N, C-alpha and C positions, 0 to 999 in steps of 0.2 A: 553562271551561278546565279546572277541576278534574275534570269528568266526562270530558273528552276525553283529558287527559294528567294523571292523578292523581299520577304520579311527580314532576311539577314542584312540587307542594305538599308532598311528603313530606320536608321538611327538619327535622331535629331539632337543637336546641342541645345541645351536649355539655358545654361549660364556658366560663367567662369568666376572664380573667386580664390582668394588665398586663405587656406585653412589656418586658423589661429592656433590650433593644436599642434600640427606637424610642420606647418610653415610651407607646405607645398601648394603649387597652383592646382586647383581642382576644376575639372570639367564635368559638369552634370549633363548626362545624356539620357534620352528617353527612347525606348525601343519596345516594339510589341513582343509579347511572350509567344514563343514559337509553338510550344506543345503543352499538353496537359489540360486540366479542367478550366484553366484561366487563359487558354489560347486566345490571342488577339488583344488581350488587355495590355495597356501600356505600363511599363515598369521603368523606374528611374534608377540609375547607377551613377556612382562617382568614380571618376578616373583620376588617379594620382594622389588620392587622399589616404594616407596610412591610417588615420583615425577611423575612417569609414571601413576600411578593409579589416582592421582589428575587431571592430564592432560586428561585422558580418561573420567573422570567424567565431566570435563568442556565441552568436546566435545559432550558428551551425552546430557548435558543440552542445548547446542546450537541446537542440532537436535530437541529436544523436543520443544524448543521455536519456531523454524521454523514451526514445525507441528501445534503448537498452533496458530501461526499467520495465517497460511494457512486456518485453520479451521474457525477462526474468520472472515477472509476475505470472505470465501465462505458463511458464515452465515450472515454477515452484509452488503455485497455489495448489493446495492439497484438499480436494473436496471428494468425499466418498460418493459413489454413485447414488446411494439412497438419500444424499443431501443435495444433489445437483438441482433438483426441482423445488427445493425449499424456498418459500416466500411467505410474506405476512398473510397472504390470502388463504394459504392452506395449513397454517399453524393451528393445532388442535387446542381449542379453549375448553379444557376439561374441568376446570374449577375456577373460582374467583381469583385465586392467586395467579394462575397462568393467564387469565384475562388481563390482570394488572401488569404482568410481565410483558405481555404483547403490547399493551398500550404504552408502557414505558419505553420499550425498544423502538416502537414506531415514532414516538415523540423525539427520541434521540436522533433518529435518522432524518426526520422532517425538519428539525431545528439545527441541523449540523452547520457549524460555521468554522472555517479554518482558523480564524484568529481568536476563537474562544474555545480552546481545547478542553474537553472533558473526557475522562476515562470512565469505563464501565466494567464492572465485574459481575458476572452471572454465576451464582453457585447453586448447588443442589445435586441430588442424586441422579443416577443414570435415567435416561428415557423421559425427561421432562421438557426437552426441546431447547436446551441452552444453545447448542450448536445451530439448530434451526433458526433461532432468532438472530444469532450472531451473523450467520450467512445471509439472512434476509436484510439486515442492515447494510452489509457489504454490497449486496445487489442494488439496493436503492441508491446508495452513494455512487456506485459505478455508473448507474443510469444518469445521475446528475452531473457526471463528468469528473468526479473526484477519483484519485488513484487509490484504490482499495484492495487490500490483500487479506485473504482468509487462509490460515495455515495451522495445522496441528503442531503443538510444541514437540512431541516425540519425533514426528516426521521432519520438522525443521532442524532438529539437532542432528538427525541422520544426514540431511542435506549439507549442513555445515561441515560434517566430517568428510563428505564426498568431495569437498573443495580441496582437500589435502592431497588428493590423487594427482599424479602427473598429467593425466588425460582430462582433468577438469577444465571446462570452458570458462569458469569464473573463479576468482580467488575468494577466500573467506572475507577479506576486507571489502571487496566489491559487493558481495551478498549482504553483509551487515550494513553497508552504506545504503543499499536499496531499502532494507527493512527500516532504517532510521528515517528515511525521507518520504515514504508513502504517506498520503493524507490520512489514511485510516488503516490500522492493522488490527486484525482479530487473531489473537493467540488462543487457539482452541485447546482445551484439555491441559492447561498448565498444571504441573504437579504430577502428571502421569508419566513423565520421563523416568526411565529406570536408572536408579543409582543404588549402590550398596548402602545399607543402613548406616554404616560408619562414615560414609561420605556425605550424608545428608547435610545440606547447607555449606558444604565445602568440597565440591566436586567440579570436574571440568564442565558439566552441564550447568551447574550453578553460575560459574564464571561467564559462560556464553550467554546465559539468560540475563545476567547483569549488564553485559555489553549491549544487548538488544534493548532491554527496558530503559537503561540509562540514555541510550541514543535516541529514544522516543520522547525525551523531555520536550514539552511544548507542542506535542502532536497528539492526536486522538488515538487511544489504544483501548481495545476491549479484550477482556480475559474471560474464559469460562473454566470452571473447575468443579470437580466432584468432591473436593476436600473441604473440611471445615477450616476456619481461619487459623486455629492453632496448628493443625496438621500441615496446612499449606506453608505457614511460616517456617515450620521445622524442615519441610521438604525443600523449599527454595532458598532458605536462609534468611536471617533477619534483614540483611541489607537489601536483597531483592524485594522482600515483602514490604519494607518501608517505602521503597521507590514505587512499587505497584499501587500502594494505597494513596499516594499523593494525588490530590484532585480527582479521586475516583469515587463514583457512586456504586454502591453494592446492592444487589438485589438477589434474594434467595428464592429460588423456585421450589415449590412444594407440591406433592401429589404422588400418584402412582405411576410407575413406568408404563407409558402408553404402548411400548413395544410388546409387553407381555400381558397387558391388561386383558382379562377374559380369555386367557390362553393357558389356564391351569390344566395339569394332567397328573 
């Protein structure tokens, strides 16, 4: 074995001491990494120390949680094909208002700081590029290494319902936990979720939205909506609307729908 894999026997004892935490005798050993991108580099381990073993277990759990979050983001991020290539560079600056919206969104992404959470709400009619700007912010932040998620609210609520099935790979609690912890969450088209008029502000969808929005307290969240403030408040309920407006900058996009501009018939 030593001839075939000599690195397995290249373990050196560095020191011995008694751990103040667990009281065990600890042997610190150094050995080369056998495979992977860091092959050949020296790595230190502690034998006999329960404190170190618990710390390693916690670190491994954090790594697994990050992988789980990444998998869920890749699975649940809902981007329409026509939005997949959206970025700040190809946003259509059709009027001064949209130019200002573009500058404001870029500044938001450029000055993003985890410990200084600021929410953003983009309102306005269809076809003005609210989702385009929201997804552009998401892209920039992802490139910077932040955990960012863009998802339409109607689709999100459908996904939440899917967790109730017996064959679901994730529970509702796990999904909501991910949504509450990502560095940046863009909730697209809030208020477009379908509820009966008599249920407005008091429906299952409203309750789920409150859980998500409330769980985002202290983290950056962006909302886009086609509704006015009065209509949105009635649709999502006063409690959700109040939470949404906390530490939130509002920008209203104005202009003509670029998707049907010059396409009259």
